[in-house]
N, C-alpha and C positions, 0 to 999 in steps of 0.2 A: 261422730267423725265422717258421716255419710258423704258430705260434700267434699271434704278433704280427700277422701279416697277417690271419689269421682274425678276430682281435679288432677290427682296424681296419675290416674289411668289415662285421662285425656292427654296429658303431656307425653306419656309414654307412647300413646297410639298416634298422636298427631305428628306427621312428618314435616318435611321442609316446606310443603306446599302452601300452608296458611289456610285462610278461610275458604278460598275458592276451590282448592284442589284442582287447579286448572290443567295440570299436566304439563305446563311449561317448565322446562328445566332451569335451574339456577345458573346465572352467569358466573364465571370465575370471580371469586371474591378477593379483590386486590387489597381490601382493607383488613382482611382477617389474618392475623399473624399465626393463628393456630387453628385447631379444630374448634368449632363452636356448636326451645321451643319454648284460662284461662279462663277459655271461660270455664271455669270449674264445672258448672252444671250444664253449660250449653256448648262448650267448645268453640276470651278471647273468643271460645267463644262461641249459633251461632250455628222469583221474578215478576216484577210487575210491568216493566216496560213503559209504564205511564209516569205521570208526574209524581215524584216521591212525596210531595207535600199533600197528596190527596188521600192519605190514609187515615184522616180523622185527627182528632185532638191527641197529640203525642203525650200529653200529660197523663191521661188515664189509659191510653192504649185501647179504649173501647171495652165493652163488657163482654168477656169471653163466654158468659153464660155457662150452661152445663155441657153444651156441645154434643150430648149423647144422641143415640139413635132414637127416633120418636117412639119406637116400640119398647125402649128401655124404661124402667121406672124413673120417676122424677126424683133425682138424688139431692136436689137442693144445693148444688155446687155454688160456691160464692168466690169472688175474686179475693186475692190476698189483701189483708189489711196493712196499713202503713206501719213502718217500724222507725222510730226515732233512734238514729245511730248514737251509741255511747262513745265510740271512737270513730274518727273519720280519716281516710287517706287523702289529706288535703281537701280539695273540693269534690272528691270522687262521689260522695254521698249527696251532693247538691243537685237537684233536678235542673237548675239553671246551667250547669256544666254541659248538659246535653241539648243545648239550644244553638243550632247552627247560625241563627240570626245574630248571635253575639259577635260573629266574625264578618268581615267585609270581603266579598268576592272581588279579586283584582282582575276585572275584565280587560283592563288595559295591558295585562301581561299574557294574553291568550295567543301570542304568536307561536308558542310551543307549550309542551306539558311540563317542562322542568320548573321546579320550585318547591315550596312547602305547601302542603295540602292539609285540610281538616275534613274528616268524615264523621258524620253523626248518624246513628241508627237508633230507632226506637220502635219497639213492637211488643205485642203480647203473644206468648206461645202457650197453648193449652194442649196437654196430653190426655187423651180420652181413652180409657181402657176398653178392650174388646168386650169384656164382660164387666159391667159397672162395679168397681170396687173403689180404689183410691185414684182420684184425679189430681194432677199437678198443673198449676198455672204459674207462669213466670212473666213478669214485666221486665224486659231487658232493655237497658239503655247502654249505648257504647259510643265512645269517641276515640278516634285514631288521628294522630297528627303524624304525618310521614313526608318524606322527601322523595321526589323524582328527580333524577340527575341524568346528564349525558356523560357517559363514560366512553370516550374515544369513538363517538358516533353511535353507540348503543344506549338506548334509554333504559334506565334501571330504576326500580322502585325499592325503597327501604323495606326490609322484611320485619314486620311486627309480630310474626308468628313463630312457630317452633322451627328447629333445625339449626344448621350451622352457618348459613349464608347471611351476611349483613345486608346485601342487596340482591335482588333477583331481576332478571330481564323482564321488562314491561311487556305484558301480553299484547297481541294484536287488538287495537282498540276500535277497529272498523266494525266489529260485531260485539255482541255482549261478551264481557270479559270479567275475570275475577282478579282480586288483588290480595296479597298476603297481609291483611290488616289485623288479623287475630287468629289464634289457633282454633281449629275446628276439626273434630274427628268424625263428623257426620256429613256425608256428601249431600244428603237431602236438605241440609240447611246452609249450603254454600251461598254466599252473597255474590250476585253478579251486578255489573254496572253497564250503562251505556254512556257514551261520551256526548254530552250536550254541546260543549265547546272545549277549548283548551284551558278553560278556567272553571269548568263545572262538570261533574259526573252525576247521573241520576241512578239511584239504586233500584233494581228490579225487585218487585215484591216476592217474598218467599212463598212457595206454593205448598199447601197442605199435602200430607202423604199418609199412607197407611202401611203398617207392618203387621206381623203376626201378633204383636202385643196390643195393637189398637191404632188409634188415629191421632195425628198431630195437626193442629190447626193454628193459623196465625191471624191476628187482627190488629187494627190500629197501626199499620206499618208506615214508617216514614224514614227514608234513607237517602242521603245525598252527600256529595263531597265538593268542596270548592277550594280553589287556589287562593292563599292569603298572602303569598310573598314569592318573589323570584329567587329567594335564597336557597341554596343547596348545602349550606353549612350545617354542622351538628346543632341540635336544639339545645344542647347543654351537656351534662355529664351525670353519670351515676357511679356509685361505689358499692361493692357487694362482698361480703365475707360469709363463708360457711365452713364450719369445722365439726368433724365427728370421726372417731377412730383415726384412720390414716389419711382421711380426706381433709385438705386444707386449701380452700379457695380464697384468694385475697386479690381482688381486682379493684384498685383505687382509681378514681377520676377517669373513667372510660367515656369517650365521646358518644353521645346518644343521637341516633338518627330517626328514632321512632318512639312514640308514646301511645299507650293504650290505657284508657280508663273505662271500667265497666261497673255498672250498678244494676243488680238484680234484686227484685222483690219476689220471693217464691212462697207459694202456699200449697198445701196438700189437704185433701178432705176425703174421708171415707163416705161412700154412698149412704145418704140418709143420716149422717152424723154431723156434729159440729166440726168446723174447720180446725185443724191443728194450728198452733202458733206460727205466724209467718216468719220467714227467715230473710234477713237482709245480707246480701253478698256484695262486697267491694273488692275490686281487683285493679291493681296498678302494675303495668309492665313497661319496661324500657329496653331497647335493643342497642347494644354497642357491638364493636367488632369482636369483643370477647364472648358475647352470647346474650341470651335473653335473661333479664332479671325480672322476677315477678313477685309481688307482695299481695297477700290474699287475706281477707278478713271477713268472718261471718258472725252474725249475731242473731240469736233466737231466744226469746224469753229472758233477755238480759245476759245470757251466757255468750261469751266471745271465744272464738277459736281463730288462730292465725297460722299462716304458712309463708314460707319463703322458698323460691326455687331459682335455680340457675340452669339454663339449658344451652349448650353449644353443640347439640347433637347427642349429648349424654346427660340425662336429667339428674340433677342433685336436688332433692326436696327434703325440707325439714318442716315440722309442724308442731304446734302445741295447743293444748286445750285451754287457752287463756288469751287475754288481750296482748297486744304488742307492748313491749317495754320501751321507756324513754322515747315515746312518740312525740315528735315536734313537727308542725306543719305551718306553711304559709302558702296561700294559693289564691289566685283569681283566674280570669280567662287567659291572661298572658304570662303568668308565672306560676311555677310549682316548685316549692322547696319542701323536702320531707326527709326525715330520718327516723329509723325505728330499729329495735333490737328484738331478737328471739333468744332468750337466755335460759329457757327451761324446755327446750324442744327435743323431739326425737326425729331421727332420720328415717326416711323411706328408702329402703335398699331394694332395688329391683331383683326379683328372683330369690329373695331371702325372707325368712320369717323374723329376722332380728330387727330391732328398732333401737339402735344405739343412741345414747344421749348426744345432743348436738346443740350448738349455739350458732348464731348468725346475726348479721346486721345488713341494712340496706339504706342508702341515702341517694337522693337525686336533687339536682338543681337545674331546672329547665326554664328557658325564656323563649317564648314564641315571637316570631317576627311581627 
C-alpha cells in the first residue's frame, strides 16, 4: 500500500494552493455553500520559458539513463517497462488522452482569458539517491480541463487541487504564474506558465534539484495549455458517497468545473540488480462546489489497489487492496462517463491508528465543449 499511503499523505499536506503554491490567496467562493483537495506519487500531482513542444518525444519522455555521479558505480538502471491496464478509468490509461493536438486552439476567442481550457503535461522524473541504492523513475502524463471566468470584474480559475475553494483568483499573468491544476506538496516541482496569448499558455520546464536524499532530474518535458471554448459553464457533474463509522457523505449530481486525469508509469531498481515490476497509476479527479472527488487505481504484477477520496478542506479517504467494483466507463476526447464502487474498503483516519470498514461510490458524466 506504499503509493496509497503516499497519496493520503499528499492530500493531507497539500493545501488550497494547488500545483504552483503561488502564494495568491483564494477569492471568496460564491459557489460553495459549505466548507470544502493526486498525484499520489508526485503530488495531481507534480521552468523552461521556452517552447513547451521542444522537450522531445512525449511518448517515451526520453531515456532517463542512470543519472548517477560519474564516480559512482554503473548500476545499470533501466526505464520502467510498460504495463497493460487490467482496469481503466475511462480513457485515463490511454496515451492518446495526453495529446494536446487532439484539441483545437480557439485563437478567435483570444480577446480575453475567460473560457474552457485544456492543459497537457508529459515528462519523466528520475530520483537519483545520494549513495546509489534504489533509483525511482516515473513517466508522468497529466491532463487538466478547467474554466477561467469573470466574477464581477475579477478573473477566477477553477481549482483542480486540494482545499475548500471552487475557484481562485487568477494570478498576475504578465510574468510567470502558477495555476491550481492539480495537488502538489513539493514546491520544487511546481509548474509555472507564461502567457503566449489569450488562447495559449506555455509551460516552463521543471528544473532539477538536490536534497539531502539525492538528486531529482527531469527529461522529455512538454507542457502547454490552450483555450478550446468561450464557455464558463460546468463541464458536467459528479456524484460521490463515502460511509464509515459515523461518517456519511452523500453528494449527488454536483456540477463540475474542473477535470484532472493522470497516468504514471513508475519503476524502481536497486543498484546492480534487476528492476522491480513496474507500477501503473491512474488518477481521475473532479471538482465541484462540494469539494474534490478523486478516484485512484494502481496495478503492479496484475495486483490492483484502489482508493476514493473527497476533500473540501477535510480529507476523507478510503482504500482497498483490490480492483474497483461495478466499474463502467465510456470515454473519448470529448466525453467521459464513469461509475465505480469500493465495497470492501478501509478508511484512513487522520491522527488515528484505526482503519474502520468503509464503502463508497463515485460517478461522473462530463462533456467538453
